[in-house]
Structure formats: structure tokens, C-alpha cells
C-alpha positions as a printed Julia matrix, in Angstrom:
430×3 Matrix{Float64}:
  55.71  120.59   13.85
  58.3   123.07   12.66
  61.93  121.9    12.78
  65.12  123.95   12.74
  68.31  122.22   11.59
  71.56  123.89   12.63
  74.45  123.44   10.19
  75.2   123.6     6.48
  76.75  120.33    5.29
  75.84  116.95    3.89
  74.98  115.68    7.35
  72.38  118.42    7.74
  70.98  117.69    4.27
  70.61  114.02    5.26
  68.86  114.96    8.51
  66.5   117.27    6.61
  65.86  114.52    4.04
  64.85  112.09    6.78
  62.8   114.58    8.8
  60.96  115.64    5.63
  59.52  112.11    5.41
  57.83  112.39    8.82
  54.09  113.04    9.03
  54.86  114.93   12.23
  56.99  117.55   10.45
  55.23  120.37    8.58
  58.11  122.78    7.93
  61.9   122.58    7.98
  64.28  125.5     8.38
  68.05  125.17    7.99
  70.49  127.65    9.52
  72.39  128.39    7.45
  71.84  125.24    5.34
  73.02  125.0     1.74
  71.39  125.43   -1.66
  71.09  121.69   -2.21
  68.48  121.57    0.58
  66.14  124.17   -0.93
  63.59  121.63   -2.22
  62.84  120.43    1.32
  64.0   123.22    3.66
  63.98  127.0     3.87
  67.4   128.51    4.44
  67.9   130.98    7.28
  70.93  133.27    7.18
  72.08  132.58   10.73
  75.46  130.98   11.39
  75.59  127.72   13.33
  77.61  129.3    16.15
  75.29  132.3    16.62
  73.42  130.72   19.5
  71.55  133.83   20.62
  70.16  134.53   17.14
  69.21  130.88   16.63
  67.28  130.86   19.9
  65.51  134.1    19.0
  64.51  132.66   15.61
  63.3   129.39   17.17
  61.2   131.32   19.68
  59.68  133.61   17.06
  58.83  130.75   14.67
  57.58  128.46   17.45
  60.02  125.72   16.45
  59.0   122.35   17.86
  62.48  120.83   17.65
  65.92  122.22   16.92
  68.39  119.61   15.64
  72.08  120.46   15.94
  74.39  118.99   13.3
  77.95  120.21   14.03
  79.89  119.77   17.25
  80.97  123.37   17.84
  77.57  124.72   18.98
  77.07  121.69   21.25
  80.42  122.2    22.97
  79.65  125.93   23.21
  76.45  125.17   25.13
  73.63  125.72   22.62
  71.48  123.04   24.28
  71.86  124.65   27.72
  70.94  128.05   26.25
  67.8   126.7    24.55
  66.66  124.58   27.51
  66.99  127.54   29.9
  64.56  129.42   27.65
  62.12  126.55   27.21
  62.97  125.96   23.54
  62.9   122.27   22.48
  66.28  121.08   21.19
  67.93  117.71   20.53
  71.48  117.06   21.68
  73.69  116.84   24.78
  74.33  119.8    27.06
  77.73  121.48   27.28
  79.06  119.33   30.11
  78.05  116.12   28.32
  79.42  117.34   24.97
  82.83  117.62   26.64
  83.1   113.91   25.86
  83.87  115.09   22.33
  85.15  118.57   23.17
  88.11  117.3    25.19
  89.94  114.12   24.25
  91.78  114.24   27.58
  88.46  114.34   29.45
  87.19  111.37   27.44
  90.36  109.34   28.06
  90.2   110.13   31.77
  86.61  108.84   31.9
  87.61  105.68   30.03
  90.56  105.1    32.35
  88.67  105.82   35.59
  85.84  103.43   34.77
  87.92  100.67   33.14
  86.32  100.99   29.72
  88.63   99.35   27.12
  90.95  101.84   25.4
  94.64  102.39   24.65
  97.28  103.71   27.06
  97.76  107.48   26.9
  99.55  110.56   28.2
  98.41  114.2    28.21
 100.77  117.15   27.69
 100.37  120.92   27.93
 104.05  121.72   27.34
 105.64  120.85   23.97
 109.08  120.24   25.5
 107.68  117.73   27.97
 105.84  116.04   25.13
 108.99  115.77   23.02
 111.0   114.39   25.95
 108.42  111.64   26.32
 108.17  110.98   22.59
 111.93  110.73   22.12
 112.02  107.44   24.01
 108.56  106.15   23.1
 107.69  103.05   21.1
 106.12  103.64   17.71
 103.69  103.96   16.02
 101.79  106.4    18.25
  98.74  108.59   17.77
  98.98  112.29   18.59
  95.72  114.21   18.97
  94.81  117.84   19.53
  92.75  117.88   22.71
  89.93  120.08   21.43
  87.74  120.3    18.36
  89.64  120.22   15.07
  86.97  119.33   12.54
  88.09  115.7    12.46
  91.54  116.75   11.25
  93.48  116.93   14.53
  94.65  113.31   14.67
  98.15  112.42   13.44
  99.69  108.94   13.34
 103.41  109.16   14.07
 105.62  106.33   12.79
 108.82  107.69   14.35
 110.24  110.51   16.45
 110.54  112.86   13.48
 106.83  112.46   12.79
 106.18  113.24   16.45
 108.28  116.38   16.33
 106.39  117.55   13.25
 103.04  116.78   14.89
 103.86  118.58   18.13
 105.13  121.61   16.22
 102.04  121.72   14.02
  99.51  121.3    16.82
 101.08  123.07   19.8
 103.46  125.64   18.32
 102.04  126.53   14.89
  98.51  126.32   16.32
  97.17  124.63   13.18
  93.96  123.91   15.1
  93.93  127.01   17.28
  93.18  126.62   20.98
  92.3   122.96   20.36
  96.06  122.35   20.38
  96.78  123.85   23.8
  96.93  120.26   25.03
  97.71  117.05   23.2
  96.87  113.45   23.92
  99.49  110.85   22.99
  98.13  107.33   22.89
  98.95  103.84   21.72
  98.28  102.98   18.1
  95.71  100.19   18.28
  95.82   97.52   15.57
  92.51   96.23   14.27
  89.42   97.06   12.25
  87.98  100.53   12.81
  84.21  100.96   13.18
  81.86  103.61   14.49
  78.82  102.82   16.6
  75.93  105.27   16.67
  73.54  105.14   19.6
  70.75  107.19   21.14
  70.62  107.76   24.88
  68.16  109.58   27.11
  70.53  109.5    30.07
  69.06  106.29   31.47
  68.81  103.95   28.49
  71.21  103.65   25.56
  70.18  101.95   22.31
  72.51  101.27   19.37
  71.32  102.53   15.99
  73.82  100.86   13.67
  77.51  100.51   12.82
  79.44  102.4    10.16
  82.94  102.74    8.78
  84.3   106.14    7.83
  87.29  106.9     5.62
  88.87  110.15    6.83
  92.17  110.41    4.93
  92.13  112.43    1.71
  93.86  109.79   -0.43
  93.44  106.09   -1.14
  94.94  103.63    1.32
  94.35  106.07    4.2
  97.22  108.26    2.99
  97.51  112.02    3.36
  95.97  114.4     5.9
  92.7   113.67    7.63
  89.55  115.36    6.38
  86.05  115.71    7.73
  85.37  112.41    5.95
  85.69  111.2     2.35
  83.23  108.34    2.47
  81.46  105.8     4.63
  79.37  102.66    4.56
  76.87  100.96    6.84
  76.47   98.54    8.42
  80.0    97.3     9.04
  80.3    93.6     8.14
  82.63   93.31   11.13
  79.81   94.11   13.57
  77.28   91.29   13.66
  74.59   90.96   16.33
  76.97   89.19   18.7
  79.65   91.86   18.36
  77.11   94.65   18.79
  75.9    93.02   21.99
  79.48   92.86   23.24
  80.01   96.54   22.43
  76.82   97.42   24.3
  77.94   95.43   27.36
  81.55   96.57   27.45
  81.42  100.12   26.04
  78.02  101.77   25.54
  76.34  100.94   28.84
  79.56  101.39   30.88
  80.04  104.82   29.27
  76.53  105.87   30.24
  77.1   104.54   33.77
  80.38  106.46   33.98
  78.74  109.72   32.94
  75.89  109.23   35.4
  78.42  108.54   38.15
  80.08  111.86   37.3
  76.74  113.64   37.58
  76.46  114.17   33.81
  73.04  113.83   32.15
  73.8   112.85   28.55
  70.88  112.96   26.12
  71.24  112.74   22.36
  73.48  110.91   19.92
  76.53  109.08   21.2
  78.92  108.27   18.36
  81.75  106.0    19.49
  84.88  105.31   17.46
  86.07  101.77   18.14
  88.9    99.48   17.06
  88.03   95.78   16.98
  91.15   94.0    18.24
  91.98   90.37   18.89
  91.36   91.03   22.58
  88.05   92.82   22.02
  86.67   96.26   21.1
  88.54   99.36   22.32
  87.41  103.0    22.27
  89.48  105.52   20.31
  87.14  108.53   20.6
  83.65  109.85   21.21
  81.51  112.27   19.25
  78.44  113.98   20.67
  76.47  114.16   17.4
  75.82  112.43   14.11
  78.89  112.13   11.91
  79.53  113.49    8.44
  79.4   111.54    6.1
  78.1   108.72    8.33
  74.69  110.38    8.62
  74.39  110.1     4.85
  74.37  106.3     5.15
  72.51  106.01    8.47
  69.43  108.06    7.57
  68.5   105.98    4.48
  68.74  102.82    6.6
  66.72  104.14    9.56
  63.3   102.45    9.5
  61.75  104.71   12.13
  60.43  108.26   12.36
  63.47  110.35   13.32
  61.54  113.13   15.05
  59.71  110.58   17.23
  63.03  109.06   18.27
  64.35  112.5    19.17
  61.26  113.27   21.24
  61.5   109.96   23.1
  65.16  110.72   23.8
  64.37  114.16   25.2
  61.45  112.82   27.26
  63.51  109.93   28.75
  61.26  107.29   27.19
  63.78  105.06   25.39
  63.26  102.38   28.06
  59.97  101.56   26.33
  61.8   100.61   23.14
  63.45   97.23   22.68
  65.58   98.37   19.75
  65.86  100.92   16.96
  64.74   99.42   13.66
  67.07   99.48   10.67
  66.29   98.31    7.13
  68.07   95.11    6.09
  70.1    96.84    3.38
  73.55   98.29    2.8
  74.44  101.92    2.15
  77.62  103.5     0.79
  78.46  107.2     0.51
  81.36  108.6    -1.52
  82.2   112.29   -1.11
  83.1   114.37   -4.15
  85.44  117.14   -3.03
  87.38  120.09   -4.41
  91.0   119.24   -5.24
  93.27  120.65   -2.57
  90.82  119.98    0.27
  91.38  119.89    3.28
  94.08  122.53    2.74
  93.61  125.13   -0.01
  91.12  124.77   -2.85
  89.1   126.82   -5.33
  85.31  126.93   -5.72
  82.75  128.34   -8.13
  82.92  125.58  -10.74
  79.76  124.29  -12.44
  78.66  120.79  -11.43
  77.53  118.87  -14.5
  75.46  115.7   -14.7
  73.32  116.04  -11.57
  70.11  116.07  -13.62
  70.89  112.57  -14.94
  71.13  111.13  -11.43
  67.45  111.71  -10.65
  66.53  108.58  -12.59
  68.33  106.23  -10.17
  65.91  105.08   -7.46
  68.72  103.64   -5.34
  70.75  106.88   -5.29
  70.47  109.91   -2.99
  72.63  112.97   -3.62
  73.36  114.9    -0.43
  74.79  118.39   -0.91
  77.67  119.44    1.33
  78.86  122.64   -0.32
  76.97  123.79   -3.41
  75.54  127.06   -4.67
  72.52  127.29   -6.99
  72.5   130.12   -9.54
  70.55  130.52  -12.79
  69.38  126.92  -12.78
  72.84  125.43  -12.21
  74.77  124.12   -9.22
  78.32  125.3    -8.51
  80.98  124.11   -6.07
  81.04  126.19   -2.9
  83.19  124.32   -0.36
  85.84  121.65    0.17
  83.37  118.81    0.33
  80.83  119.34   -2.44
  78.36  116.44   -2.61
  77.94  112.97   -1.18
  76.71  110.17   -3.43
  74.77  107.6    -1.38
  73.53  104.31   -2.82
  71.3   101.88   -0.92
  70.93   98.25   -1.96
  71.54   94.61   -1.19
  75.12   93.4    -0.71
  77.81   95.86    0.27
  80.21   95.0    -2.56
  77.48   95.39   -5.17
  76.46   98.75   -3.69
  80.08   99.94   -3.82
  80.27   99.09   -7.53
  77.01  100.9    -8.19
  77.97  104.16   -6.48
  81.22  104.37   -8.46
  79.33  103.76  -11.71
  77.04  106.68  -10.9
  79.97  108.94  -10.06
  81.09  108.62  -13.68
  78.04  110.72  -14.63
  79.12  113.7   -12.5
  81.77  116.23  -13.43
  83.2   119.5   -12.16
  86.61  121.13  -12.44
  89.11  119.97   -9.8
  86.81  117.13   -8.71
  88.51  114.74   -6.31
  87.22  111.6    -4.65
  88.62  108.42   -3.2
  88.32  105.36   -5.4
  88.64  102.82   -2.58
  85.74  103.5    -0.21
  84.81  100.15    1.26
  87.36   98.25   -0.82
  88.94   96.71    2.3
  85.83   94.55    2.58
  86.67   91.24    1.02
  87.36   88.51    3.55
  85.89   89.5     6.9
  87.98   87.89    9.65
  86.53   86.11   12.66
  86.98   88.59   15.51
  86.49   87.0    18.9
  83.56   88.12   21.04
  84.4    86.04   24.09
């Protein structure tokens, strides 16, 4: 089978890496991909949002499965476009992807079907928002309604923070049309986790749990990024907690969508806060995360393309569970200083050749360029260093030891990925 991967980041490299291991996959194309994927995939110079050209390419090359990495094409309706033309593709259709594409839509679904989440208000007028925020209790979370590359969430500690957030999102249009509406919701105290699941519209099966670190600086300080690191599984989500999340969140979400006439097939990525009163939803994503995919794929003990086919063919009911290796994985992202705002690229990356000798390490390229036998930085997030092993704390130590062997000008990374794991509290699952 020929596979086309849509996207160009570390997530897409990780998907290609996993698909390359399948006996069912003969050829992988990546559109547009990045130079770090060249050993396993052929790059195609088509942008991820050029749906018409992607469909034409898939038709001409007789692609057996197109796998969409980023959220923008999903929300724009790439799956609908492909399905209408009989081209196999993995992911939710446009209406289903609205679960990620509109935070207000997602909160309305949660509220209507009594799925645990925080209280919220939606505003389209900045003055009305400020009137509400002036008398609100803090902290609060202010979110751009639409897609903002994971950067449109601001925690406000006081009214001044709220004013700044409203101005940035709604007036300065920092996130474009995504800021036409904002969602203001309660700040929920607890441990944050992400649950990844596959659903064929009738059955939903959890894959595993992860924890992502989005802020640019240690201690979750500074602006949000696309993600500076992640680990899996979360020690806060044991079998009992996962079962509770399935009962109270995953299956009710699928039921809610079905009740609304929405056929959701693909990845469902749910952001959750584990509170003293139980798990609560903070957001949904309609695709694999980045950098969460870089820790999920090495732990997945099954053939990824077969799982995708079963999802498309509504055959997940025949599976009891999705098998995961009994190991831990940690990914630390090496970025260009200045990301996610302004940064420079074009710097040589030194030391990558030494990393090939570590069997427990996988280097996923997010933004690199290969010229004259050398790799150079080519984006904000440059590479993700993923280590797989036994014992999460040991794996964390190992990945940071390996990072010492890599160097490029303006290299920035967080030194505390996973460091909050020390004494895991007993979170009730009653």
C-alpha cells in the first residue's frame, strides 16, 4: 500500500516512522514533509492546506491511505473532499472536526450532555467580555474560539491580564479569525493529562495517556507553544482511572456526537484535568498531537495502518483494546530561541551523527533542512528527542543526557519536562 502523510512536523515524522514498520506499507509520501523524513518518505511539494492538489496527487499515485497530521486541513474539510472522490483517508470529517475547530461548539456539547467540564461564557463583543471579566473571580482561562496552533489559551490571574488577553485575541487579532469569539472558563485545579483514543463512530477505544508541556519556559511560564515536550503514559492514569475516563468522558462524548447526527471517525484527543471530584474536559483535538505523537508511536504495539483501516471500516467493535508496550517514553523538543514569537533559522545542527548509537533514542525532525551532508535549523521547533525505556524518571534522565550531545546556535529547550513526577497523589476514582 502507498501512504500519503499530510503535514511537515515532528508528528508527521513519527507517523511516517511507525507506518514504515508495517508490512502493509510499501511506499510513503509526505506533503510537504521535512528533510529529516527523507530516509523513509519521499517529499512532495504540496502544502498541507492545498486540498485539491493533495487529492489529485493521491488519485494519480493510487494512494491507499492518506493520513492527516495537522488540524487545519481537517477543519477545512479535507476528509469530506477525499471521501466524495472515493480516495481513502483517515480522520474526521469537517462537521466532526468542529469539536476542535470551535471551542464554543465543544463546550456547548459538553454542557448539553452533562459531560464534566468547567463553567464558561462565550463572547463575540470585546466590551461585553470586559464587562463580565471586571467582576469575575480569578484565575480564569481565556481562549480564542478557533484554531490558534495551540497558542490561543491565556490564563488570566486578574482583570489586567484579562484586558490584555481580550485586546490581543479580539482587537489585535493575534490569531486572526480564530479570535472573533472567545471562551472564558473556570480555571480548573488538578493534574493535566491527555487521552488519545480511536473511534469509528460506534466504538471508542483508548490508546494511552500523555502529558504535554506547552509553555515555552520552565515551570509553565511564558507564552504557549505548539508543545515543548511530552511523556507517556501518565502515572496519574492507571487502569482504574482510564476506565473512569472512558465511562464519564469518552463514551458520553461519542454518544453526544451521535445524538447530534455527527459521524466521528479518527483520533479523538481529549485534554483533561484530574480533580478531587473527578476528571473534567478542558478541550478536544481531532488528530494526533505534537509532540505527543512522538511518544505514542514508539509505545504502540500494533500495526498503525491496520488500526486506521479498522477505524474507517467501522470494525473497532471486534477489538477488546489497543495494545501498548509496557514502557515509558519521553520527548523533549529542541527549539530556536525566540520561538513561538520571532526567531532565526539556518544554523547547523551538530552532534546528530553521534545519536545513532543509542538504541533507546529516536530523533524526530520538526523543522530541519538537509544540505551538503549537514542538517540546519529551519523552523521554530527543530527536533524532538524521544527516549523509550523502563521507569519514567530514569527515561527523563537519559533523554537530557543525550541532549548534551546536540548543539546549534540559539538552541532552546525546557529542562523540566516530566520533573513534576515525584510523588503521584491518590486521585479518587469513585
